[in-house]
Biopython code that builds the backbone (N, CA, C, O; Angstrom):
import numpy as np
from Bio.PDB.StructureBuilder import StructureBuilder

atoms = [
    (1, "UNK", "N", (-33.468, -0.876, 9.259)),
    (1, "UNK", "CA", (-32.620, -0.434, 8.183)),
    (1, "UNK", "C", (-32.262, -1.639, 7.319)),
    (1, "UNK", "O", (-31.893, -2.690, 7.842)),
    (2, "UNK", "N", (-32.369, -1.496, 6.029)),
    (2, "UNK", "CA", (-32.032, -2.558, 5.092)),
    (2, "UNK", "C", (-30.707, -2.201, 4.434)),
    (2, "UNK", "O", (-30.547, -1.119, 3.871)),
    (3, "UNK", "N", (-29.765, -3.126, 4.515)),
    (3, "UNK", "CA", (-28.470, -2.912, 3.883)),
    (3, "UNK", "C", (-28.430, -3.641, 2.561)),
    (3, "UNK", "O", (-28.841, -4.797, 2.458)),
    (4, "UNK", "N", (-27.944, -2.972, 1.577)),
    (4, "UNK", "CA", (-27.789, -3.554, 0.256)),
    (4, "UNK", "C", (-26.589, -4.498, 0.284)),
    (4, "UNK", "O", (-25.530, -4.126, 0.788)),
    (5, "UNK", "N", (-26.734, -5.711, -0.248)),
    (5, "UNK", "CA", (-25.637, -6.674, -0.285)),
    (5, "UNK", "C", (-24.412, -6.108, -0.992)),
    (5, "UNK", "O", (-23.286, -6.482, -0.664)),
    (6, "UNK", "N", (-24.611, -5.219, -1.950)),
    (6, "UNK", "CA", (-23.486, -4.665, -2.694)),
    (6, "UNK", "C", (-22.625, -3.753, -1.833)),
    (6, "UNK", "O", (-21.465, -3.519, -2.172)),
    (7, "UNK", "N", (-23.153, -3.231, -0.733)),
    (7, "UNK", "CA", (-22.372, -2.379, 0.156)),
    (7, "UNK", "C", (-21.236, -3.143, 0.807)),
    (7, "UNK", "O", (-20.194, -2.564, 1.113)),
    (8, "UNK", "N", (-21.422, -4.428, 1.023)),
    (8, "UNK", "CA", (-20.402, -5.217, 1.702)),
    (8, "UNK", "C", (-19.414, -5.860, 0.728)),
    (8, "UNK", "O", (-18.424, -6.451, 1.158)),
    (9, "UNK", "N", (-19.669, -5.754, -0.559)),
    (9, "UNK", "CA", (-18.781, -6.346, -1.544)),
    (9, "UNK", "C", (-17.547, -5.475, -1.754)),
    (9, "UNK", "O", (-17.620, -4.247, -1.710)),
    (10, "UNK", "N", (-16.416, -6.134, -1.984)),
    (10, "UNK", "CA", (-15.202, -5.403, -2.316)),
    (10, "UNK", "C", (-15.302, -4.915, -3.751)),
    (10, "UNK", "O", (-15.866, -5.608, -4.597)),
    (11, "UNK", "N", (-14.769, -3.740, -4.040)),
    (11, "UNK", "CA", (-14.819, -3.253, -5.420)),
    (11, "UNK", "C", (-13.961, -4.129, -6.335)),
    (11, "UNK", "O", (-12.934, -4.664, -5.917)),
    (12, "UNK", "N", (-14.384, -4.259, -7.542)),
    (12, "UNK", "CA", (-13.635, -5.019, -8.544)),
    (12, "UNK", "C", (-12.547, -4.113, -9.112)),
    (12, "UNK", "O", (-12.848, -3.058, -9.670)),
    (13, "UNK", "N", (-11.303, -4.512, -8.974)),
    (13, "UNK", "CA", (-10.182, -3.729, -9.484)),
    (13, "UNK", "C", (-9.522, -4.533, -10.591)),
    (13, "UNK", "O", (-9.152, -5.690, -10.394)),
    (14, "UNK", "N", (-9.375, -3.917, -11.750)),
    (14, "UNK", "CA", (-8.726, -4.590, -12.870)),
    (14, "UNK", "C", (-7.264, -4.199, -12.900)),
    (14, "UNK", "O", (-6.928, -3.015, -12.904)),
    (15, "UNK", "N", (-6.394, -5.198, -12.921)),
    (15, "UNK", "CA", (-4.949, -4.977, -12.948)),
    (15, "UNK", "C", (-4.410, -5.303, -14.316)),
    (15, "UNK", "O", (-4.970, -6.145, -15.019)),
    (16, "UNK", "N", (-3.321, -4.645, -14.712)),
    (16, "UNK", "CA", (-2.618, -3.567, -14.021)),
    (16, "UNK", "C", (-3.440, -2.278, -14.056)),
    (16, "UNK", "O", (-4.281, -2.078, -14.932)),
    (17, "UNK", "N", (-3.171, -1.412, -13.079)),
    (17, "UNK", "CA", (-3.851, -0.126, -13.009)),
    (17, "UNK", "C", (-2.979, 0.874, -12.258)),
    (17, "UNK", "O", (-2.007, 0.503, -11.600)),
    (18, "UNK", "N", (-3.341, 2.140, -12.370)),
    (18, "UNK", "CA", (-2.636, 3.173, -11.623)),
    (18, "UNK", "C", (-3.259, 3.254, -10.231)),
    (18, "UNK", "O", (-4.481, 3.214, -10.086)),
    (19, "UNK", "N", (-2.407, 3.370, -9.207)),
    (19, "UNK", "CA", (-2.887, 3.403, -7.832)),
    (19, "UNK", "C", (-2.209, 4.534, -7.089)),
    (19, "UNK", "O", (-1.035, 4.823, -7.323)),
    (20, "UNK", "N", (-2.946, 5.177, -6.192)),
    (20, "UNK", "CA", (-2.395, 6.286, -5.429)),
    (20, "UNK", "C", (-2.257, 5.968, -3.952)),
    (20, "UNK", "O", (-3.061, 5.236, -3.375)),
    (21, "UNK", "N", (-1.220, 6.534, -3.357)),
    (21, "UNK", "CA", (-0.958, 6.395, -1.926)),
    (21, "UNK", "C", (-0.732, 7.780, -1.346)),
    (21, "UNK", "O", (-0.075, 8.613, -1.969)),
    (22, "UNK", "N", (-1.265, 8.032, -0.170)),
    (22, "UNK", "CA", (-0.988, 9.260, 0.570)),
    (22, "UNK", "C", (-0.129, 8.846, 1.755)),
    (22, "UNK", "O", (-0.531, 8.020, 2.574)),
    (23, "UNK", "N", (1.069, 9.437, 1.832)),
    (23, "UNK", "CA", (2.021, 9.088, 2.879)),
    (23, "UNK", "C", (2.142, 10.287, 3.818)),
    (23, "UNK", "O", (2.378, 11.409, 3.369)),
    (24, "UNK", "N", (1.981, 10.053, 5.112)),
    (24, "UNK", "CA", (1.979, 11.127, 6.110)),
    (24, "UNK", "C", (3.101, 10.874, 7.109)),
    (24, "UNK", "O", (3.302, 9.754, 7.579)),
    (25, "UNK", "N", (3.830, 11.956, 7.422)),
    (25, "UNK", "CA", (4.906, 11.856, 8.398)),
    (25, "UNK", "C", (5.284, 13.228, 8.917)),
    (25, "UNK", "O", (4.664, 14.230, 8.562)),
    (26, "UNK", "N", (6.302, 13.269, 9.757)),
    (26, "UNK", "CA", (6.711, 14.517, 10.398)),
    (26, "UNK", "C", (7.661, 15.354, 9.541)),
    (26, "UNK", "O", (7.687, 16.577, 9.672)),
    (27, "UNK", "N", (8.442, 14.713, 8.666)),
    (27, "UNK", "CA", (9.447, 15.439, 7.895)),
    (27, "UNK", "C", (9.251, 15.195, 6.400)),
    (27, "UNK", "O", (9.334, 14.060, 5.931)),
    (28, "UNK", "N", (8.993, 16.261, 5.666)),
    (28, "UNK", "CA", (8.705, 16.142, 4.241)),
    (28, "UNK", "C", (9.886, 15.558, 3.467)),
    (28, "UNK", "O", (9.695, 14.712, 2.593)),
    (29, "UNK", "N", (11.099, 16.001, 3.781)),
    (29, "UNK", "CA", (12.277, 15.475, 3.084)),
    (29, "UNK", "C", (12.440, 13.980, 3.324)),
    (29, "UNK", "O", (12.798, 13.235, 2.412)),
    (30, "UNK", "N", (12.179, 13.546, 4.549)),
    (30, "UNK", "CA", (12.259, 12.111, 4.863)),
    (30, "UNK", "C", (11.210, 11.328, 4.091)),
    (30, "UNK", "O", (11.479, 10.221, 3.624)),
    (31, "UNK", "N", (10.022, 11.891, 3.955)),
    (31, "UNK", "CA", (8.969, 11.213, 3.196)),
    (31, "UNK", "C", (9.370, 11.053, 1.737)),
    (31, "UNK", "O", (9.128, 10.007, 1.135)),
    (32, "UNK", "N", (9.984, 12.087, 1.168)),
    (32, "UNK", "CA", (10.446, 11.996, -0.227)),
    (32, "UNK", "C", (11.485, 10.892, -0.368)),
    (32, "UNK", "O", (11.476, 10.145, -1.346)),
    (33, "UNK", "N", (12.385, 10.789, 0.615)),
    (33, "UNK", "CA", (13.407, 9.743, 0.594)),
    (33, "UNK", "C", (12.774, 8.353, 0.720)),
    (33, "UNK", "O", (13.205, 7.409, 0.059)),
    (34, "UNK", "N", (11.758, 8.235, 1.564)),
    (34, "UNK", "CA", (11.065, 6.956, 1.749)),
    (34, "UNK", "C", (10.428, 6.516, 0.428)),
    (34, "UNK", "O", (10.528, 5.350, 0.046)),
    (35, "UNK", "N", (9.783, 7.437, -0.256)),
    (35, "UNK", "CA", (9.145, 7.093, -1.538)),
    (35, "UNK", "C", (10.192, 6.583, -2.516)),
    (35, "UNK", "O", (9.989, 5.560, -3.169)),
    (36, "UNK", "N", (11.321, 7.298, -2.621)),
    (36, "UNK", "CA", (12.388, 6.858, -3.514)),
    (36, "UNK", "C", (12.926, 5.482, -3.137)),
    (36, "UNK", "O", (13.210, 4.655, -4.003)),
    (37, "UNK", "N", (13.061, 5.252, -1.847)),
    (37, "UNK", "CA", (13.567, 3.963, -1.350)),
    (37, "UNK", "C", (12.597, 2.827, -1.668)),
    (37, "UNK", "O", (13.006, 1.776, -2.162)),
    (38, "UNK", "N", (11.327, 3.038, -1.388)),
    (38, "UNK", "CA", (10.317, 1.987, -1.610)),
    (38, "UNK", "C", (10.126, 1.729, -3.104)),
    (38, "UNK", "O", (9.984, 0.580, -3.524)),
    (39, "UNK", "N", (10.121, 2.790, -3.901)),
    (39, "UNK", "CA", (9.827, 2.625, -5.318)),
    (39, "UNK", "C", (11.035, 2.159, -6.130)),
    (39, "UNK", "O", (10.856, 1.558, -7.189)),
    (40, "UNK", "N", (12.245, 2.414, -5.669)),
    (40, "UNK", "CA", (13.431, 1.959, -6.391)),
    (40, "UNK", "C", (13.439, 2.459, -7.828)),
    (40, "UNK", "O", (13.350, 3.662, -8.072)),
    (41, "UNK", "N", (13.544, 1.548, -8.766)),
    (41, "UNK", "CA", (13.602, 1.890, -10.196)),
    (41, "UNK", "C", (12.220, 2.034, -10.831)),
    (41, "UNK", "O", (12.110, 2.417, -11.996)),
    (42, "UNK", "N", (11.189, 1.737, -10.089)),
    (42, "UNK", "CA", (9.823, 1.795, -10.604)),
    (42, "UNK", "C", (9.421, 3.243, -10.873)),
    (42, "UNK", "O", (9.761, 4.139, -10.100)),
    (43, "UNK", "N", (8.703, 3.469, -11.958)),
    (43, "UNK", "CA", (8.225, 4.817, -12.286)),
    (43, "UNK", "C", (7.077, 5.196, -11.371)),
    (43, "UNK", "O", (6.238, 4.366, -11.022)),
    (44, "UNK", "N", (7.054, 6.470, -10.987)),
    (44, "UNK", "CA", (5.976, 6.990, -10.153)),
    (44, "UNK", "C", (5.910, 8.497, -10.314)),
    (44, "UNK", "O", (6.853, 9.131, -10.787)),
    (45, "UNK", "N", (4.785, 9.055, -9.914)),
    (45, "UNK", "CA", (4.656, 10.505, -9.842)),
    (45, "UNK", "C", (4.394, 10.861, -8.389)),
    (45, "UNK", "O", (3.822, 10.080, -7.628)),
    (46, "UNK", "N", (4.823, 12.047, -8.030)),
    (46, "UNK", "CA", (4.690, 12.489, -6.648)),
    (46, "UNK", "C", (4.284, 13.954, -6.651)),
    (46, "UNK", "O", (4.742, 14.739, -7.481)),
    (47, "UNK", "N", (3.421, 14.305, -5.715)),
    (47, "UNK", "CA", (3.080, 15.719, -5.545)),
    (47, "UNK", "C", (2.884, 16.002, -4.068)),
    (47, "UNK", "O", (2.551, 15.120, -3.277)),
    (48, "UNK", "N", (3.104, 17.264, -3.724)),
    (48, "UNK", "CA", (2.934, 17.673, -2.335)),
    (48, "UNK", "C", (1.476, 17.544, -1.936)),
    (48, "UNK", "O", (0.565, 17.768, -2.733)),
    (49, "UNK", "N", (1.286, 17.178, -0.688)),
    (49, "UNK", "CA", (-0.043, 17.123, -0.105)),
    (49, "UNK", "C", (-0.219, 18.317, 0.805)),
    (49, "UNK", "O", (0.117, 19.444, 0.441)),
    (50, "UNK", "N", (-0.736, 18.073, 1.968)),
    (50, "UNK", "CA", (-1.003, 19.135, 2.942)),
    (50, "UNK", "C", (-0.003, 19.090, 4.086)),
    (50, "UNK", "O", (0.714, 18.108, 4.277)),
    (51, "UNK", "N", (0.022, 20.180, 4.838)),
    (51, "UNK", "CA", (0.771, 20.238, 6.087)),
    (51, "UNK", "C", (-0.210, 20.613, 7.182)),
    (51, "UNK", "O", (-1.170, 21.346, 6.947)),
    (52, "UNK", "N", (0.038, 20.105, 8.381)),
    (52, "UNK", "CA", (-0.841, 20.445, 9.496)),
    (52, "UNK", "C", (-0.680, 21.919, 9.845)),
    (52, "UNK", "O", (0.310, 22.547, 9.470)),
    (53, "UNK", "N", (-1.638, 22.458, 10.552)),
    (53, "UNK", "CA", (-1.635, 23.893, 10.855)),
    (53, "UNK", "C", (-0.389, 24.320, 11.632)),
    (53, "UNK", "O", (0.077, 25.448, 11.473)),
    (54, "UNK", "N", (0.151, 23.444, 12.462)),
    (54, "UNK", "CA", (1.361, 23.776, 13.218)),
    (54, "UNK", "C", (2.625, 23.275, 12.531)),
    (54, "UNK", "O", (3.728, 23.462, 13.045)),
    (55, "UNK", "N", (2.471, 22.638, 11.370)),
    (55, "UNK", "CA", (3.623, 22.157, 10.621)),
    (55, "UNK", "C", (4.255, 20.900, 11.179)),
    (55, "UNK", "O", (5.389, 20.569, 10.832)),
    (56, "UNK", "N", (3.533, 20.190, 12.046)),
    (56, "UNK", "CA", (4.085, 18.975, 12.638)),
    (56, "UNK", "C", (3.988, 17.757, 11.729)),
    (56, "UNK", "O", (4.783, 16.825, 11.851)),
    (57, "UNK", "N", (3.025, 17.759, 10.826)),
    (57, "UNK", "CA", (2.826, 16.638, 9.922)),
    (57, "UNK", "C", (2.691, 17.142, 8.494)),
    (57, "UNK", "O", (2.162, 18.224, 8.237)),
    (58, "UNK", "N", (3.195, 16.311, 7.562)),
    (58, "UNK", "CA", (3.144, 16.631, 6.133)),
    (58, "UNK", "C", (2.672, 15.391, 5.386)),
    (58, "UNK", "O", (2.857, 14.264, 5.847)),
    (59, "UNK", "N", (2.066, 15.614, 4.236)),
    (59, "UNK", "CA", (1.668, 14.477, 3.407)),
    (59, "UNK", "C", (2.205, 14.666, 1.995)),
    (59, "UNK", "O", (2.359, 15.785, 1.504)),
    (60, "UNK", "N", (2.479, 13.542, 1.367)),
    (60, "UNK", "CA", (2.862, 13.503, -0.040)),
    (60, "UNK", "C", (1.943, 12.509, -0.726)),
    (60, "UNK", "O", (1.575, 11.489, -0.142)),
    (61, "UNK", "N", (1.573, 12.803, -1.959)),
    (61, "UNK", "CA", (0.732, 11.923, -2.756)),
    (61, "UNK", "C", (1.593, 11.287, -3.833)),
    (61, "UNK", "O", (2.303, 11.982, -4.560)),
    (62, "UNK", "N", (1.531, 9.974, -3.934)),
    (62, "UNK", "CA", (2.336, 9.246, -4.896)),
    (62, "UNK", "C", (1.438, 8.305, -5.690)),
    (62, "UNK", "O", (0.548, 7.664, -5.131)),
    (63, "UNK", "N", (1.680, 8.227, -7.000)),
    (63, "UNK", "CA", (0.916, 7.334, -7.878)),
    (63, "UNK", "C", (1.886, 6.491, -8.675)),
    (63, "UNK", "O", (2.950, 6.958, -9.082)),
    (64, "UNK", "N", (1.505, 5.234, -8.896)),
    (64, "UNK", "CA", (2.321, 4.338, -9.707)),
    (64, "UNK", "C", (1.430, 3.259, -10.320)),
    (64, "UNK", "O", (0.260, 3.120, -9.964)),
    (65, "UNK", "N", (1.997, 2.520, -11.226)),
    (65, "UNK", "CA", (1.310, 1.387, -11.835)),
    (65, "UNK", "C", (1.500, 0.178, -10.927)),
    (65, "UNK", "O", (2.624, -0.140, -10.541)),
    (66, "UNK", "N", (0.410, -0.493, -10.587)),
    (66, "UNK", "CA", (0.498, -1.745, -9.830)),
    (66, "UNK", "C", (0.022, -2.882, -10.717)),
    (66, "UNK", "O", (-0.908, -2.729, -11.509)),
    (67, "UNK", "N", (0.678, -4.024, -10.569)),
    (67, "UNK", "CA", (0.405, -5.151, -11.454)),
    (67, "UNK", "C", (-0.634, -6.122, -10.903)),
    (67, "UNK", "O", (-1.259, -6.868, -11.658)),
    (68, "UNK", "N", (-0.817, -6.109, -9.568)),
    (68, "UNK", "CA", (-1.735, -7.065, -8.946)),
    (68, "UNK", "C", (-2.090, -6.559, -7.552)),
    (68, "UNK", "O", (-1.511, -5.588, -7.065)),
    (69, "UNK", "N", (-3.041, -7.226, -6.922)),
    (69, "UNK", "CA", (-3.398, -6.878, -5.545)),
    (69, "UNK", "C", (-2.198, -7.088, -4.621)),
    (69, "UNK", "O", (-1.958, -6.289, -3.716)),
    (70, "UNK", "N", (-1.454, -8.154, -4.849)),
    (70, "UNK", "CA", (-0.272, -8.427, -4.036)),
    (70, "UNK", "C", (0.763, -7.312, -4.182)),
    (70, "UNK", "O", (1.372, -6.892, -3.198)),
    (71, "UNK", "N", (0.960, -6.838, -5.402)),
    (71, "UNK", "CA", (1.894, -5.741, -5.667)),
    (71, "UNK", "C", (1.432, -4.478, -4.945)),
    (71, "UNK", "O", (2.225, -3.806, -4.285)),
    (72, "UNK", "N", (0.157, -4.163, -5.074)),
    (72, "UNK", "CA", (-0.423, -2.980, -4.427)),
    (72, "UNK", "C", (-0.256, -3.058, -2.912)),
    (72, "UNK", "O", (0.137, -2.079, -2.277)),
    (73, "UNK", "N", (-0.552, -4.216, -2.334)),
    (73, "UNK", "CA", (-0.454, -4.386, -0.884)),
    (73, "UNK", "C", (0.988, -4.375, -0.397)),
    (73, "UNK", "O", (1.261, -3.898, 0.704)),
    (74, "UNK", "N", (1.910, -4.890, -1.192)),
    (74, "UNK", "CA", (3.314, -4.907, -0.758)),
    (74, "UNK", "C", (3.888, -3.493, -0.714)),
    (74, "UNK", "O", (4.694, -3.185, 0.163)),
    (75, "UNK", "N", (3.487, -2.638, -1.640)),
    (75, "UNK", "CA", (3.920, -1.231, -1.604)),
    (75, "UNK", "C", (3.331, -0.562, -0.369)),
    (75, "UNK", "O", (4.040, 0.136, 0.356)),
    (76, "UNK", "N", (2.050, -0.767, -0.126)),
    (76, "UNK", "CA", (1.397, -0.199, 1.053)),
    (76, "UNK", "C", (2.126, -0.630, 2.321)),
    (76, "UNK", "O", (2.402, 0.198, 3.189)),
    (77, "UNK", "N", (2.438, -1.913, 2.434)),
    (77, "UNK", "CA", (3.097, -2.439, 3.631)),
    (77, "UNK", "C", (4.503, -1.859, 3.785)),
    (77, "UNK", "O", (4.930, -1.566, 4.902)),
    (78, "UNK", "N", (5.221, -1.690, 2.686)),
    (78, "UNK", "CA", (6.567, -1.111, 2.753)),
    (78, "UNK", "C", (6.506, 0.308, 3.312)),
    (78, "UNK", "O", (7.348, 0.689, 4.125)),
    (79, "UNK", "N", (5.515, 1.093, 2.882)),
    (79, "UNK", "CA", (5.344, 2.438, 3.442)),
    (79, "UNK", "C", (4.938, 2.353, 4.914)),
    (79, "UNK", "O", (5.497, 3.048, 5.763)),
    (80, "UNK", "N", (3.977, 1.509, 5.200)),
    (80, "UNK", "CA", (3.430, 1.382, 6.550)),
    (80, "UNK", "C", (4.497, 0.959, 7.565)),
    (80, "UNK", "O", (4.472, 1.407, 8.711)),
    (81, "UNK", "N", (5.416, 0.118, 7.159)),
    (81, "UNK", "CA", (6.435, -0.417, 8.064)),
    (81, "UNK", "C", (7.627, 0.520, 8.247)),
    (81, "UNK", "O", (8.467, 0.284, 9.116)),
    (82, "UNK", "N", (7.712, 1.573, 7.445)),
    (82, "UNK", "CA", (8.871, 2.473, 7.533)),
    (82, "UNK", "C", (8.741, 3.392, 8.745)),
    (82, "UNK", "O", (7.669, 3.937, 9.007)),
    (83, "UNK", "N", (9.827, 3.558, 9.474)),
    (83, "UNK", "CA", (9.799, 4.342, 10.717)),
    (83, "UNK", "C", (9.508, 5.826, 10.507)),
    (83, "UNK", "O", (9.030, 6.490, 11.427)),
    (84, "UNK", "N", (9.788, 6.362, 9.312)),
    (84, "UNK", "CA", (9.525, 7.776, 9.056)),
    (84, "UNK", "C", (8.080, 8.059, 8.644)),
    (84, "UNK", "O", (7.680, 9.218, 8.531)),
    (85, "UNK", "N", (7.303, 7.007, 8.421)),
    (85, "UNK", "CA", (5.916, 7.155, 7.983)),
    (85, "UNK", "C", (4.989, 6.927, 9.165)),
    (85, "UNK", "O", (5.070, 5.904, 9.845)),
    (86, "UNK", "N", (4.107, 7.890, 9.401)),
    (86, "UNK", "CA", (3.141, 7.773, 10.505)),
    (86, "UNK", "C", (1.832, 7.145, 10.040)),
    (86, "UNK", "O", (1.164, 6.466, 10.820)),
    (87, "UNK", "N", (1.455, 7.361, 8.773)),
    (87, "UNK", "CA", (0.192, 6.823, 8.263)),
    (87, "UNK", "C", (0.267, 6.719, 6.740)),
    (87, "UNK", "O", (0.924, 7.526, 6.082)),
    (88, "UNK", "N", (-0.413, 5.720, 6.195)),
    (88, "UNK", "CA", (-0.535, 5.539, 4.753)),
    (88, "UNK", "C", (-2.011, 5.372, 4.434)),
    (88, "UNK", "O", (-2.730, 4.645, 5.120)),
    (89, "UNK", "N", (-2.448, 6.044, 3.400)),
    (89, "UNK", "CA", (-3.841, 5.884, 2.955)),
    (89, "UNK", "C", (-3.839, 5.609, 1.456)),
    (89, "UNK", "O", (-4.901, 5.440, 0.858)),
]
sb = StructureBuilder()
sb.init_structure("model")
sb.init_model(0)
sb.init_chain("A")
sb.init_seg("    ")
for serial, (resi, resn, name, xyz) in enumerate(atoms, 1):
    if name == "N":
        sb.init_residue(resn, " ", resi, " ")
    sb.init_atom(name, np.array(xyz, "f"), 0.0, 1.0, " ", f" {name:<3s}", serial, name[0])
structure = sb.get_structure()
């Protein structure tokens, strides 16, 4: 099998840009509060995602403007480190 060198390259992202996060947790209201807490005064849009078949997990989709890779990663880490968040994508 021959692998193309471009497959291993990171995509080029031009900043500032709009970026999306999917936040997954057990309680939808808590997830909404987490987004508000992490985003503070920053503008963002939010929409409902999916719920698991038994209703144990919920997801919310959030989009905002990020200014740099560091900014994008710091938002991701803030979600990831929050106790009410089970997963961030």
